[in-house]
C-alpha atoms as a printed R data frame, in Angstrom:
    type eleno elety resid chain resno       x       y       z
1   ATOM     1    CA   MET     A     1 170.495 -11.055 -31.519
2   ATOM     2    CA   ARG     A     2 170.398  -8.908 -28.453
3   ATOM     3    CA   VAL     A     3 170.868  -5.290 -27.431
4   ATOM     4    CA   ILE     A     4 174.470  -5.013 -26.226
5   ATOM     5    CA   ALA     A     5 174.365  -2.142 -23.721
6   ATOM     6    CA   GLY     A     6 172.358   0.731 -22.313
7   ATOM     7    CA   GLU     A     7 168.716   1.003 -21.328
8   ATOM     8    CA   TYR     A     8 167.636  -2.154 -23.225
9   ATOM     9    CA   ARG     A     9 170.781  -4.176 -22.463
10  ATOM    10    CA   SER     A    10 170.487  -7.941 -23.025
11  ATOM    11    CA   ARG     A    11 166.969  -7.689 -24.447
12  ATOM    12    CA   LEU     A    12 166.449 -10.005 -27.409
13  ATOM    13    CA   LEU     A    13 165.772  -8.780 -30.936
14  ATOM    14    CA   ALA     A    14 164.093 -10.678 -33.760
15  ATOM    15    CA   SER     A    15 165.546 -10.794 -37.248
16  ATOM    16    CA   PRO     A    16 163.798 -11.420 -40.562
17  ATOM    17    CA   THR     A    17 163.859 -14.979 -41.840
18  ATOM    18    CA   GLY     A    18 165.662 -15.878 -45.033
19  ATOM    19    CA   MET     A    19 168.792 -14.466 -46.610
20  ATOM    20    CA   ALA     A    20 167.410 -11.137 -47.904
21  ATOM    21    CA   THR     A    21 168.411  -9.335 -44.681
22  ATOM    22    CA   ARG     A    22 171.761  -9.911 -42.979
23  ATOM    23    CA   PRO     A    23 171.718  -8.417 -39.472
24  ATOM    24    CA   THR     A    24 174.873  -6.822 -38.088
25  ATOM    25    CA   SER     A    25 176.343  -9.345 -35.656
26  ATOM    26    CA   ASP     A    26 176.337  -8.649 -31.912
27  ATOM    27    CA   ARG     A    27 180.138  -8.617 -31.914
28  ATOM    28    CA   LEU     A    28 180.427  -6.134 -34.774
29  ATOM    29    CA   ARG     A    29 177.736  -3.895 -33.222
30  ATOM    30    CA   GLU     A    30 179.672  -3.930 -29.951
31  ATOM    31    CA   THR     A    31 182.852  -2.889 -31.793
32  ATOM    32    CA   LEU     A    32 180.961  -0.168 -33.685
33  ATOM    33    CA   PHE     A    33 179.444   1.322 -30.546
34  ATOM    34    CA   ASN     A    34 182.700   1.126 -28.603
35  ATOM    35    CA   VAL     A    35 184.165   3.434 -31.263
36  ATOM    36    CA   LEU     A    36 181.056   5.649 -31.357
37  ATOM    37    CA   ALA     A    37 180.603   5.845 -27.548
38  ATOM    38    CA   PRO     A    38 181.664   9.497 -27.195
39  ATOM    39    CA   ARG     A    39 179.284  10.549 -30.015
40  ATOM    40    CA   ILE     A    40 176.052   8.681 -29.206
41  ATOM    41    CA   GLY     A    41 174.628  10.488 -26.174
42  ATOM    42    CA   GLY     A    42 172.114  13.049 -27.471
43  ATOM    43    CA   ALA     A    43 172.960  12.358 -31.136
44  ATOM    44    CA   ARG     A    44 170.609  12.276 -34.108
45  ATOM    45    CA   PHE     A    45 171.289   8.898 -35.751
46  ATOM    46    CA   LEU     A    46 170.343   7.824 -39.281
47  ATOM    47    CA   ASP     A    47 170.083   4.043 -39.871
48  ATOM    48    CA   LEU     A    48 169.976   3.402 -43.640
49  ATOM    49    CA   TYR     A    49 169.020  -0.103 -44.849
50  ATOM    50    CA   ALA     A    50 167.838  -0.616 -41.272
51  ATOM    51    CA   GLY     A    51 166.687  -4.239 -41.583
52  ATOM    52    CA   SER     A    52 165.639  -5.449 -38.116
53  ATOM    53    CA   GLY     A    53 166.620  -2.094 -36.610
54  ATOM    54    CA   ALA     A    54 169.313  -3.616 -34.378
55  ATOM    55    CA   VAL     A    55 171.867  -0.854 -34.997
56  ATOM    56    CA   GLY     A    56 169.418   2.022 -34.529
57  ATOM    57    CA   ILE     A    57 167.874   0.372 -31.475
58  ATOM    58    CA   GLU     A    58 171.374  -0.008 -30.004
59  ATOM    59    CA   ALA     A    59 171.858   3.736 -30.569
60  ATOM    60    CA   LEU     A    60 168.578   4.507 -28.764
61  ATOM    61    CA   SER     A    61 169.535   2.157 -25.928
62  ATOM    62    CA   ARG     A    62 172.816   4.031 -25.518
63  ATOM    63    CA   GLY     A    63 171.230   7.472 -25.360
64  ATOM    64    CA   ALA     A    64 170.787   8.754 -28.920
65  ATOM    65    CA   ALA     A    65 168.251  11.592 -28.938
66  ATOM    66    CA   HIS     A    66 166.529  10.388 -32.098
67  ATOM    67    CA   VAL     A    67 166.932   7.588 -34.660
68  ATOM    68    CA   THR     A    68 165.590   7.667 -38.192
69  ATOM    69    CA   PHE     A    69 165.198   4.184 -39.687
70  ATOM    70    CA   VAL     A    70 165.035   3.778 -43.478
71  ATOM    71    CA   GLU     A    71 163.977   0.381 -44.831
72  ATOM    72    CA   ARG     A    72 161.782  -0.612 -47.766
73  ATOM    73    CA   ALA     A    73 161.558  -4.441 -47.516
74  ATOM    74    CA   ALA     A    74 158.175  -5.391 -46.027
75  ATOM    75    CA   PRO     A    75 159.445  -8.422 -44.021
76  ATOM    76    CA   ALA     A    76 162.240  -6.355 -42.470
77  ATOM    77    CA   LEU     A    77 159.869  -3.468 -41.698
78  ATOM    78    CA   LYS     A    78 157.522  -5.860 -39.908
79  ATOM    79    CA   VAL     A    79 160.384  -7.143 -37.721
80  ATOM    80    CA   LEU     A    80 161.742  -3.618 -37.137
81  ATOM    81    CA   ARG     A    81 158.380  -2.371 -35.915
82  ATOM    82    CA   ALA     A    82 157.910  -5.510 -33.779
83  ATOM    83    CA   ASN     A    83 161.350  -5.006 -32.186
84  ATOM    84    CA   LEU     A    84 160.537  -1.396 -31.295
85  ATOM    85    CA   ALA     A    85 157.135  -2.383 -29.886
86  ATOM    86    CA   GLY     A    86 158.580  -5.378 -28.023
87  ATOM    87    CA   LEU     A    87 161.046  -3.111 -26.230
88  ATOM    88    CA   GLY     A    88 158.325  -0.568 -25.466
89  ATOM    89    CA   ILE     A    89 160.027   2.157 -27.518
90  ATOM    90    CA   GLU     A    90 157.277   4.616 -28.397
91  ATOM    91    CA   ALA     A    91 159.185   7.857 -29.038
92  ATOM    92    CA   GLY     A    92 162.524   9.133 -30.245
93  ATOM    93    CA   PHE     A    93 162.381   7.489 -33.662
94  ATOM    94    CA   LYS     A    94 160.815   7.657 -37.093
95  ATOM    95    CA   VAL     A    95 160.508   4.834 -39.629
96  ATOM    96    CA   HIS     A    96 160.591   5.650 -43.357
97  ATOM    97    CA   ALA     A    97 159.251   2.759 -45.453
98  ATOM    98    CA   ILE     A    98 160.971   3.817 -48.695
99  ATOM    99    CA   SER     A    99 164.184   3.137 -50.566
100 ATOM   100    CA   VAL     A   100 167.348   4.813 -49.329
101 ATOM   101    CA   GLY     A   101 167.729   6.666 -52.632
102 ATOM   102    CA   ALA     A   102 164.207   8.081 -52.388
103 ATOM   103    CA   PHE     A   103 164.774   9.056 -48.757
104 ATOM   104    CA   LEU     A   104 168.041  10.853 -49.535
105 ATOM   105    CA   ARG     A   105 166.458  12.750 -52.434
106 ATOM   106    CA   SER     A   106 163.464  13.879 -50.365
107 ATOM   107    CA   ALA     A   107 165.356  14.505 -47.111
108 ATOM   108    CA   SER     A   108 167.995  16.709 -48.717
109 ATOM   109    CA   ALA     A   109 165.516  18.839 -50.683
110 ATOM   110    CA   PRO     A   110 165.825  22.540 -49.803
111 ATOM   111    CA   ASN     A   111 162.212  22.825 -48.608
112 ATOM   112    CA   PRO     A   112 161.568  21.954 -45.878
113 ATOM   113    CA   LYS     A   113 164.945  22.449 -44.235
114 ATOM   114    CA   PRO     A   114 166.646  19.020 -44.121
115 ATOM   115    CA   GLU     A   115 167.107  17.137 -40.866
116 ATOM   116    CA   ARG     A   116 170.778  16.926 -39.890
117 ATOM   117    CA   TYR     A   117 172.472  13.898 -38.341
118 ATOM   118    CA   GLU     A   118 175.631  13.435 -36.281
119 ATOM   119    CA   VAL     A   119 175.925   9.694 -36.993
120 ATOM   120    CA   LEU     A   120 174.856   7.929 -40.210
121 ATOM   121    CA   PHE     A   121 175.094   4.150 -40.597
122 ATOM   122    CA   LEU     A   122 174.520   2.198 -43.784
123 ATOM   123    CA   ASP     A   123 174.452  -1.531 -44.290
124 ATOM   124    CA   PRO     A   124 173.067  -2.434 -47.716
125 ATOM   125    CA   PRO     A   125 173.097  -6.056 -48.858
126 ATOM   126    CA   TYR     A   126 176.741  -6.980 -49.474
127 ATOM   127    CA   GLU     A   127 175.893  -8.062 -53.023
128 ATOM   128    CA   ALA     A   128 174.406  -4.647 -53.863
129 ATOM   129    CA   GLU     A   129 177.689  -2.897 -54.660
130 ATOM   130    CA   GLU     A   130 175.849  -0.176 -56.576
131 ATOM   131    CA   GLU     A   131 174.005   0.779 -53.366
132 ATOM   132    CA   TYR     A   132 177.291   1.582 -51.617
133 ATOM   133    CA   GLU     A   133 178.431   3.732 -54.531
134 ATOM   134    CA   ALA     A   134 175.082   5.516 -54.870
135 ATOM   135    CA   THR     A   135 174.516   6.120 -51.149
136 ATOM   136    CA   LEU     A   136 178.045   7.185 -50.236
137 ATOM   137    CA   GLY     A   137 178.217   9.261 -53.420
138 ATOM   138    CA   SER     A   138 174.982  11.013 -52.493
139 ATOM   139    CA   LEU     A   139 176.079  11.633 -48.897
140 ATOM   140    CA   GLY     A   140 179.376  13.038 -50.179
141 ATOM   141    CA   GLY     A   141 177.613  15.140 -52.810
142 ATOM   142    CA   PRO     A   142 173.982  16.265 -53.129
143 ATOM   143    CA   SER     A   143 172.944  15.000 -49.674
144 ATOM   144    CA   THR     A   144 175.765  16.586 -47.624
145 ATOM   145    CA   ALA     A   145 173.073  18.874 -46.161
146 ATOM   146    CA   LEU     A   146 172.060  15.900 -43.985
147 ATOM   147    CA   LEU     A   147 175.466  15.797 -42.265
148 ATOM   148    CA   ASP     A   148 175.859  17.890 -39.150
149 ATOM   149    CA   LEU     A   149 179.211  19.559 -38.524
150 ATOM   150    CA   GLY     A   150 181.683  16.786 -37.628
151 ATOM   151    CA   ALA     A   151 179.253  14.006 -38.585
152 ATOM   152    CA   VAL     A   152 180.530  10.497 -39.132
153 ATOM   153    CA   VAL     A   153 179.238   8.127 -41.828
154 ATOM   154    CA   ILE     A   154 179.859   4.413 -41.252
155 ATOM   155    CA   ALA     A   155 179.421   1.752 -43.931
156 ATOM   156    CA   GLU     A   156 179.357  -1.938 -43.042
157 ATOM   157    CA   HIS     A   157 180.629  -4.050 -45.916
158 ATOM   158    CA   ARG     A   158 182.226  -7.344 -46.819
159 ATOM   159    CA   ARG     A   159 185.886  -7.303 -45.770
160 ATOM   160    CA   LYS     A   160 187.119  -8.443 -49.175
161 ATOM   161    CA   ASP     A   161 185.054  -5.755 -50.959
162 ATOM   162    CA   GLY     A   162 187.005  -2.612 -50.248
163 ATOM   163    CA   LEU     A   163 185.219   0.700 -50.540
164 ATOM   164    CA   GLU     A   164 186.759   3.827 -52.026
165 ATOM   165    CA   GLU     A   165 188.881   6.137 -49.897
166 ATOM   166    CA   ARG     A   166 186.744   9.070 -50.966
167 ATOM   167    CA   TYR     A   167 183.187   9.720 -52.162
168 ATOM   168    CA   GLY     A   168 182.843  13.377 -53.110
169 ATOM   169    CA   ALA     A   169 183.384  15.378 -49.922
170 ATOM   170    CA   LEU     A   170 183.495  12.225 -47.744
171 ATOM   171    CA   GLU     A   171 186.922  10.856 -46.909
172 ATOM   172    CA   ARG     A   172 187.628   7.564 -45.120
173 ATOM   173    CA   THR     A   173 189.215   8.167 -41.743
174 ATOM   174    CA   ARG     A   174 189.215   4.642 -40.322
175 ATOM   175    CA   LEU     A   175 188.781   1.023 -41.402
176 ATOM   176    CA   LEU     A   176 187.961  -1.718 -38.893
177 ATOM   177    CA   GLU     A   177 187.930  -5.349 -39.986
178 ATOM   178    CA   GLN     A   178 186.348  -8.156 -38.016
179 ATOM   179    CA   GLY     A   179 185.870 -11.636 -39.412
180 ATOM   180    CA   ASP     A   180 184.326 -11.381 -42.894
181 ATOM   181    CA   ALA     A   181 182.947  -7.884 -42.210
182 ATOM   182    CA   ALA     A   182 184.466  -4.418 -42.170
183 ATOM   183    CA   LEU     A   183 183.414  -0.955 -41.065
184 ATOM   184    CA   SER     A   184 184.567   2.060 -43.087
185 ATOM   185    CA   PHE     A   185 184.290   5.404 -41.259
186 ATOM   186    CA   TYR     A   186 183.967   8.588 -43.333
187 ATOM   187    CA   GLN     A   187 183.896  12.286 -42.500
188 ATOM   188    CA   MET     A   188 183.780  15.460 -44.522
189 ATOM   189    CA   ALA     A   189 187.229  16.131 -45.942
190 ATOM   190    CA   SER     A   190 188.867  19.145 -44.379
191 ATOM   191    CA   ARG     A   191 188.826  22.210 -46.519
192 ATOM   192    CA   GLY     A   192 192.235  23.603 -46.448
């Protein structure tokens, strides 16, 4: 894996060994960030199920103001931290070593005031269908306080495993398919 564009362009990234973590391919990351290009500069980016950190690091490389990484698997956390250190990234990020569910519950609590994000990316293990339902359901319900006005939520998933058109207040606005993978883009449904 490598960083596709921006400040860290072409720099190599490590990925955890084994099958527990499936990094987003370079090609799919390039497609994702081509779509997100107008939104990334200065954005607050939330990388859920961060794994090696490749997606969040790509966001930092392309000018995101801050990236919050959420990952609980120890081998992935070790690689994530090594990738950040290897690129010399010392600021502009925070790593939460907890489950996504625990992060969403704590981050959306009324006190302190929750952090808000313009771009949220989630990539749970493809086999963990319940994680998609729980995370998207939370973001479209109790955790909507984390979404800045006009925020976009992107879920990477297996192409053959379609996600719902709507999760609470989140409504799918775009579906991109590439190889065996797909990206579902969600935004707050318009009130009207």
